[in-house]
C-alpha positions as YAML, in Angstrom:
chain: A
units: angstrom
residues:
- id: 1
  name: MET
  ca: [-134.17, 153.49, 89.40]
- id: 2
  name: ARG
  ca: [-130.40, 152.75, 88.78]
- id: 3
  name: ILE
  ca: [-129.21, 150.98, 85.84]
- id: 4
  name: THR
  ca: [-125.84, 149.59, 85.30]
- id: 5
  name: LYS
  ca: [-124.20, 148.21, 81.89]
- id: 6
  name: PHE
  ca: [-122.61, 145.24, 81.51]
- id: 7
  name: THR
  ca: [-120.90, 143.57, 78.36]
- id: 8
  name: HIS
  ca: [-122.60, 143.45, 74.94]
- id: 9
  name: SER
  ca: [-126.75, 143.39, 75.82]
- id: 10
  name: CYS
  ca: [-126.69, 142.55, 79.46]
- id: 11
  name: VAL
  ca: [-128.43, 145.51, 81.81]
- id: 12
  name: ARG
  ca: [-128.90, 145.33, 85.74]
- id: 13
  name: VAL
  ca: [-131.79, 147.45, 87.04]
- id: 14
  name: GLU
  ca: [-132.01, 148.45, 90.74]
- id: 15
  name: LYS
  ca: [-135.25, 149.93, 92.32]
- id: 16
  name: HIS
  ca: [-136.38, 150.06, 95.82]
- id: 17
  name: GLY
  ca: [-133.57, 147.39, 96.92]
- id: 18
  name: SER
  ca: [-134.74, 145.09, 94.26]
- id: 19
  name: VAL
  ca: [-132.61, 143.90, 91.31]
- id: 20
  name: LEU
  ca: [-133.44, 142.96, 88.11]
- id: 21
  name: VAL
  ca: [-131.35, 141.69, 85.08]
- id: 22
  name: LEU
  ca: [-131.34, 141.44, 81.41]
- id: 23
  name: ASP
  ca: [-129.74, 139.22, 78.93]
- id: 24
  name: PRO
  ca: [-126.55, 138.03, 80.72]
- id: 25
  name: GLY
  ca: [-124.75, 136.58, 77.65]
- id: 26
  name: ASN
  ca: [-121.37, 134.81, 76.48]
- id: 27
  name: PHE
  ca: [-119.67, 137.94, 75.64]
- id: 28
  name: SER
  ca: [-119.38, 138.30, 79.14]
- id: 29
  name: SER
  ca: [-116.88, 136.31, 81.39]
- id: 30
  name: PRO
  ca: [-118.64, 133.96, 83.92]
- id: 31
  name: GLU
  ca: [-116.96, 136.25, 86.86]
- id: 32
  name: GLU
  ca: [-119.18, 139.32, 85.06]
- id: 33
  name: ILE
  ca: [-122.46, 137.10, 84.83]
- id: 34
  name: ARG
  ca: [-122.02, 136.39, 88.65]
- id: 35
  name: GLU
  ca: [-121.34, 140.26, 89.22]
- id: 36
  name: ALA
  ca: [-124.49, 141.11, 87.34]
- id: 37
  name: LEU
  ca: [-126.69, 138.85, 88.93]
- id: 38
  name: GLU
  ca: [-125.32, 139.57, 92.63]
- id: 39
  name: GLY
  ca: [-128.61, 140.13, 94.45]
- id: 40
  name: ALA
  ca: [-131.08, 139.57, 91.66]
- id: 41
  name: GLU
  ca: [-134.52, 138.76, 92.17]
- id: 42
  name: TYR
  ca: [-135.59, 138.84, 88.54]
- id: 43
  name: LEU
  ca: [-133.98, 137.57, 85.26]
- id: 44
  name: MET
  ca: [-135.21, 138.61, 81.92]
- id: 45
  name: VAL
  ca: [-134.31, 136.67, 78.65]
- id: 46
  name: THR
  ca: [-135.00, 138.36, 75.28]
- id: 47
  name: HIS
  ca: [-134.17, 135.21, 73.23]
- id: 48
  name: GLU
  ca: [-132.12, 132.29, 73.32]
- id: 49
  name: HIS
  ca: [-129.10, 133.17, 71.50]
- id: 50
  name: PRO
  ca: [-125.99, 132.36, 73.56]
- id: 51
  name: ASP
  ca: [-124.82, 136.32, 73.70]
- id: 52
  name: HIS
  ca: [-128.06, 136.77, 75.50]
- id: 53
  name: TYR
  ca: [-127.97, 133.83, 77.71]
- id: 54
  name: PHE
  ca: [-124.92, 132.24, 78.70]
- id: 55
  name: ARG
  ca: [-126.11, 128.82, 79.71]
- id: 56
  name: GLU
  ca: [-123.27, 127.45, 82.28]
- id: 57
  name: PRO
  ca: [-122.94, 130.50, 84.57]
- id: 58
  name: VAL
  ca: [-126.62, 131.33, 84.43]
- id: 59
  name: HIS
  ca: [-127.90, 127.95, 85.54]
- id: 60
  name: GLU
  ca: [-125.10, 127.79, 88.22]
- id: 61
  name: VAL
  ca: [-126.44, 131.26, 89.75]
- id: 62
  name: LEU
  ca: [-129.55, 130.14, 89.44]
- id: 63
  name: ASN
  ca: [-129.21, 126.47, 91.29]
- id: 64
  name: ASP
  ca: [-127.18, 128.48, 94.09]
- id: 65
  name: HIS
  ca: [-130.31, 131.01, 94.28]
- id: 66
  name: THR
  ca: [-133.53, 129.06, 93.83]
- id: 67
  name: ASP
  ca: [-135.62, 131.93, 94.51]
- id: 68
  name: ILE
  ca: [-134.83, 134.38, 91.50]
- id: 69
  name: GLN
  ca: [-137.74, 134.54, 89.00]
- id: 70
  name: VAL
  ca: [-136.91, 134.26, 85.35]
- id: 71
  name: TYR
  ca: [-139.24, 135.55, 82.59]
- id: 72
  name: ALA
  ca: [-138.25, 134.39, 78.88]
- id: 73
  name: THR
  ca: [-139.77, 133.24, 75.34]
- id: 74
  name: GLN
  ca: [-141.16, 130.09, 75.37]
- id: 75
  name: SER
  ca: [-138.26, 128.17, 73.81]
- id: 76
  name: ALA
  ca: [-135.70, 129.66, 76.45]
- id: 77
  name: ALA
  ca: [-138.15, 129.12, 79.37]
- id: 78
  name: ASP
  ca: [-138.38, 125.35, 78.01]
- id: 79
  name: GLU
  ca: [-134.65, 124.74, 78.22]
- id: 80
  name: LEU
  ca: [-134.08, 126.55, 81.51]
- id: 81
  name: ARG
  ca: [-136.98, 124.28, 83.20]
- id: 82
  name: GLU
  ca: [-135.06, 121.26, 82.24]
- id: 83
  name: SER
  ca: [-131.81, 122.70, 83.52]
- id: 84
  name: VAL
  ca: [-132.29, 124.24, 87.11]
- id: 85
  name: LYS
  ca: [-133.59, 123.74, 90.41]
- id: 86
  name: ASN
  ca: [-137.67, 124.85, 91.03]
- id: 87
  name: PRO
  ca: [-138.59, 125.04, 87.78]
- id: 88
  name: GLU
  ca: [-141.97, 126.17, 88.84]
- id: 89
  name: ARG
  ca: [-139.96, 129.54, 88.97]
- id: 90
  name: ILE
  ca: [-139.63, 129.81, 85.04]
- id: 91
  name: HIS
  ca: [-142.15, 132.08, 83.41]
- id: 92
  name: SER
  ca: [-142.86, 131.71, 79.68]
- id: 93
  name: VAL
  ca: [-143.90, 135.32, 77.95]
- id: 94
  name: GLN
  ca: [-144.37, 136.87, 74.60]
- id: 95
  name: GLY
  ca: [-145.18, 140.10, 73.41]
- id: 96
  name: GLU
  ca: [-148.52, 141.88, 74.30]
- id: 97
  name: GLU
  ca: [-148.40, 141.10, 78.17]
- id: 98
  name: GLU
  ca: [-148.33, 143.18, 81.29]
- id: 99
  name: PHE
  ca: [-147.45, 141.91, 84.98]
- id: 100
  name: ASP
  ca: [-145.54, 143.01, 87.86]
- id: 101
  name: VAL
  ca: [-142.30, 141.71, 89.55]
- id: 102
  name: GLY
  ca: [-141.94, 143.35, 92.93]
- id: 103
  name: PRO
  ca: [-141.79, 147.23, 92.58]
- id: 104
  name: PHE
  ca: [-141.06, 146.73, 88.61]
- id: 105
  name: GLY
  ca: [-144.17, 147.42, 86.05]
- id: 106
  name: ILE
  ca: [-143.26, 145.23, 83.19]
- id: 107
  name: ARG
  ca: [-144.68, 145.15, 79.68]
- id: 108
  name: THR
  ca: [-143.76, 143.07, 76.51]
- id: 109
  name: PHE
  ca: [-143.60, 143.81, 72.97]
- id: 110
  name: GLY
  ca: [-142.62, 142.11, 69.73]
- id: 111
  name: GLY
  ca: [-142.50, 138.34, 69.54]
- id: 112
  name: GLN
  ca: [-140.02, 137.68, 66.91]
- id: 113
  name: HIS
  ca: [-136.12, 137.88, 66.45]
- id: 114
  name: ALA
  ca: [-135.09, 140.80, 63.58]
- id: 115
  name: LEU
  ca: [-134.36, 138.74, 60.74]
- id: 116
  name: ILE
  ca: [-130.37, 138.06, 60.21]
- id: 117
  name: HIS
  ca: [-130.80, 135.80, 56.61]
- id: 118
  name: PRO
  ca: [-133.76, 134.32, 54.73]
- id: 119
  name: LEU
  ca: [-131.93, 131.04, 55.25]
- id: 120
  name: ILE
  ca: [-131.63, 131.38, 58.74]
- id: 121
  name: PRO
  ca: [-134.83, 130.42, 60.54]
- id: 122
  name: THR
  ca: [-135.95, 133.28, 63.17]
- id: 123
  name: ILE
  ca: [-136.69, 132.43, 66.79]
- id: 124
  name: GLN
  ca: [-139.00, 134.41, 69.24]
- id: 125
  name: ASN
  ca: [-137.97, 137.57, 70.83]
- id: 126
  name: VAL
  ca: [-139.65, 139.46, 73.33]
- id: 127
  name: GLY
  ca: [-138.71, 143.42, 74.13]
- id: 128
  name: PHE
  ca: [-139.34, 144.21, 77.91]
- id: 129
  name: MET
  ca: [-140.64, 147.78, 78.97]
- id: 130
  name: ILE
  ca: [-139.58, 148.42, 82.59]
- id: 131
  name: ASP
  ca: [-142.21, 150.79, 84.46]
- id: 132
  name: ASP
  ca: [-142.88, 152.59, 81.17]
- id: 133
  name: ASP
  ca: [-139.36, 154.17, 81.26]
- id: 134
  name: VAL
  ca: [-136.57, 151.41, 80.19]
- id: 135
  name: TYR
  ca: [-137.13, 149.54, 77.11]
- id: 136
  name: HIS
  ca: [-134.42, 146.66, 76.39]
- id: 137
  name: PRO
  ca: [-135.86, 145.07, 72.83]
- id: 138
  name: GLY
  ca: [-133.48, 142.55, 72.52]
- id: 139
  name: ASP
  ca: [-132.71, 141.54, 68.97]
- id: 140
  name: SER
  ca: [-135.45, 143.58, 67.29]
- id: 141
  name: LEU
  ca: [-136.17, 147.13, 66.23]
- id: 142
  name: ILE
  ca: [-139.96, 146.89, 67.59]
- id: 143
  name: VAL
  ca: [-141.13, 150.34, 68.16]
- id: 144
  name: PRO
  ca: [-143.45, 150.06, 71.56]
- id: 145
  name: HIS
  ca: [-147.08, 151.37, 70.78]
- id: 146
  name: GLN
  ca: [-149.33, 153.69, 72.90]
- id: 147
  name: ILE
  ca: [-146.42, 154.58, 75.25]
- id: 148
  name: THR
  ca: [-143.53, 157.18, 75.44]
- id: 149
  name: VAL
  ca: [-140.02, 155.81, 76.02]
- id: 150
  name: LYS
  ca: [-137.99, 157.86, 78.49]
- id: 151
  name: HIS
  ca: [-134.84, 155.53, 78.27]
- id: 152
  name: LEU
  ca: [-134.00, 153.41, 75.17]
- id: 153
  name: LEU
  ca: [-131.58, 150.53, 75.48]
- id: 154
  name: LEU
  ca: [-130.48, 150.57, 71.63]
- id: 155
  name: PRO
  ca: [-128.96, 147.70, 69.94]
- id: 156
  name: ILE
  ca: [-126.33, 149.44, 67.87]
- id: 157
  name: HIS
  ca: [-124.27, 146.75, 65.99]
- id: 158
  name: ALA
  ca: [-125.57, 143.02, 64.83]
- id: 159
  name: PRO
  ca: [-125.88, 140.85, 61.87]
- id: 160
  name: TRP
  ca: [-129.54, 141.86, 61.69]
- id: 161
  name: ASN
  ca: [-129.28, 145.50, 61.67]
- id: 162
  name: LYS
  ca: [-127.16, 148.43, 59.96]
- id: 163
  name: LEU
  ca: [-126.80, 151.98, 61.05]
- id: 164
  name: GLN
  ca: [-129.33, 153.17, 58.96]
- id: 165
  name: GLU
  ca: [-132.08, 151.16, 60.72]
- id: 166
  name: VAL
  ca: [-130.80, 151.77, 64.05]
- id: 167
  name: VAL
  ca: [-131.01, 155.59, 63.30]
- id: 168
  name: ASP
  ca: [-134.53, 154.87, 62.04]
- id: 169
  name: PHE
  ca: [-135.26, 153.11, 65.37]
- id: 170
  name: LEU
  ca: [-134.07, 155.70, 67.30]
- id: 171
  name: ALA
  ca: [-135.60, 158.56, 65.42]
- id: 172
  name: SER
  ca: [-139.00, 156.16, 65.83]
- id: 173
  name: VAL
  ca: [-139.06, 155.70, 69.87]
- id: 174
  name: ARG
  ca: [-137.45, 159.09, 70.47]
- id: 175
  name: PRO
  ca: [-136.64, 158.39, 74.11]
- id: 176
  name: GLN
  ca: [-135.13, 161.00, 76.21]
- id: 177
  name: ARG
  ca: [-132.12, 159.25, 76.18]
- id: 178
  name: ALA
  ca: [-130.56, 156.32, 74.46]
- id: 179
  name: PHE
  ca: [-127.78, 154.12, 75.59]
- id: 180
  name: PRO
  ca: [-125.92, 151.37, 73.48]
- id: 181
  name: ILE
  ca: [-126.38, 147.63, 73.58]
- id: 182
  name: HIS
  ca: [-125.78, 144.91, 71.23]
- id: 183
  name: ASP
  ca: [-122.02, 146.38, 70.86]
- id: 184
  name: GLY
  ca: [-120.09, 143.33, 71.86]
- id: 185
  name: LEU
  ca: [-118.65, 142.95, 68.24]
- id: 186
  name: MET
  ca: [-117.09, 146.48, 67.98]
- id: 187
  name: ALA
  ca: [-113.61, 147.89, 68.02]
- id: 188
  name: GLU
  ca: [-113.18, 151.11, 69.63]
- id: 189
  name: ASN
  ca: [-112.88, 152.77, 66.14]
- id: 190
  name: GLY
  ca: [-116.36, 151.55, 65.23]
- id: 191
  name: HIS
  ca: [-117.95, 152.89, 68.40]
- id: 192
  name: ALA
  ca: [-116.64, 156.26, 68.02]
- id: 193
  name: MET
  ca: [-117.92, 156.60, 64.54]
- id: 194
  name: LEU
  ca: [-121.40, 155.32, 65.32]
- id: 195
  name: THR
  ca: [-121.36, 157.27, 68.58]
- id: 196
  name: LYS
  ca: [-120.85, 160.46, 66.57]
- id: 197
  name: HIS
  ca: [-123.63, 159.29, 64.21]
- id: 198
  name: LEU
  ca: [-126.08, 158.46, 66.93]
- id: 199
  name: GLU
  ca: [-125.54, 161.74, 68.76]
- id: 200
  name: ASN
  ca: [-126.01, 163.88, 65.75]
- id: 201
  name: PHE
  ca: [-129.20, 161.82, 64.51]
- id: 202
  name: GLY
  ca: [-130.04, 161.94, 68.60]
- id: 203
  name: THR
  ca: [-130.19, 165.31, 68.57]
- id: 204
  name: LYS
  ca: [-132.02, 166.18, 65.60]
- id: 205
  name: TYR
  ca: [-134.78, 164.21, 66.72]
- id: 206
  name: GLY
  ca: [-134.93, 165.06, 70.19]
- id: 207
  name: SER
  ca: [-132.87, 162.19, 71.74]
- id: 208
  name: GLU
  ca: [-129.72, 162.52, 74.03]
- id: 209
  name: TYR
  ca: [-127.44, 159.43, 73.10]
- id: 210
  name: VAL
  ca: [-124.99, 158.76, 76.02]
- id: 211
  name: ARG
  ca: [-122.16, 156.03, 75.77]
- id: 212
  name: LEU
  ca: [-122.06, 153.78, 78.37]
- id: 213
  name: ARG
  ca: [-119.46, 151.14, 79.01]
- id: 214
  name: PRO
  ca: [-119.38, 148.16, 80.82]
- id: 215
  name: GLY
  ca: [-119.52, 148.76, 84.15]
- id: 216
  name: ASP
  ca: [-121.04, 152.43, 84.18]
- id: 217
  name: SER
  ca: [-123.78, 153.17, 86.35]
- id: 218
  name: LEU
  ca: [-126.45, 155.86, 85.87]
- id: 219
  name: ASN
  ca: [-129.27, 157.02, 88.25]
- id: 220
  name: LEU
  ca: [-132.01, 157.53, 85.89]
- id: 221
  name: GLU
  ca: [-133.59, 160.29, 88.14]
- id: 222
  name: GLU
  ca: [-130.82, 162.46, 87.03]
- id: 223
  name: THR
  ca: [-131.82, 162.27, 83.34]
- id: 224
  name: SER
  ca: [-135.44, 163.16, 84.24]
...
């Protein structure tokens, strides 16, 4: 299995010639969205916020490629069904589900977006586990239960988290390796500071933290 990081929380996963993409959001340019979705068969949307679901270019790609299957929270799925051709390919998901898409085995976790502020209503959010290997939690810090995560896509910077919570999440999940996502708001100085902390705490708890930049790819077999 091969992963490629794009801007912010967008990640492309490839296996046996099949392509799955998670959270193509509006911190990417439309051109980057099209690049991430090139040849994709499956699209996963953890929640409806625009930094995870960039409406216009995503709709364009879905209308150009009407065989792409989409799995999203109820609210995002409802919007997609009204916006793209072949709405029957849009599937609503919630936490605690298991299903297969092509060669990928999917498990979902959570159900609610992390709290930003008590005056801001929470929305649905679903984390996706791929092949009991790669975990993308979306905008949440839900620890998957009854499974050992090999590769964690770690949300490192957001209005809804702080470093203490990110470190505690990393220590609780204890993956073999963790890679940053939800980093689109960060300047380089902030990235460097968080990388140092997460490398140090990762080592303490038995996880290797590896910074991937947009465009970086990694064959996960190399990390086993």
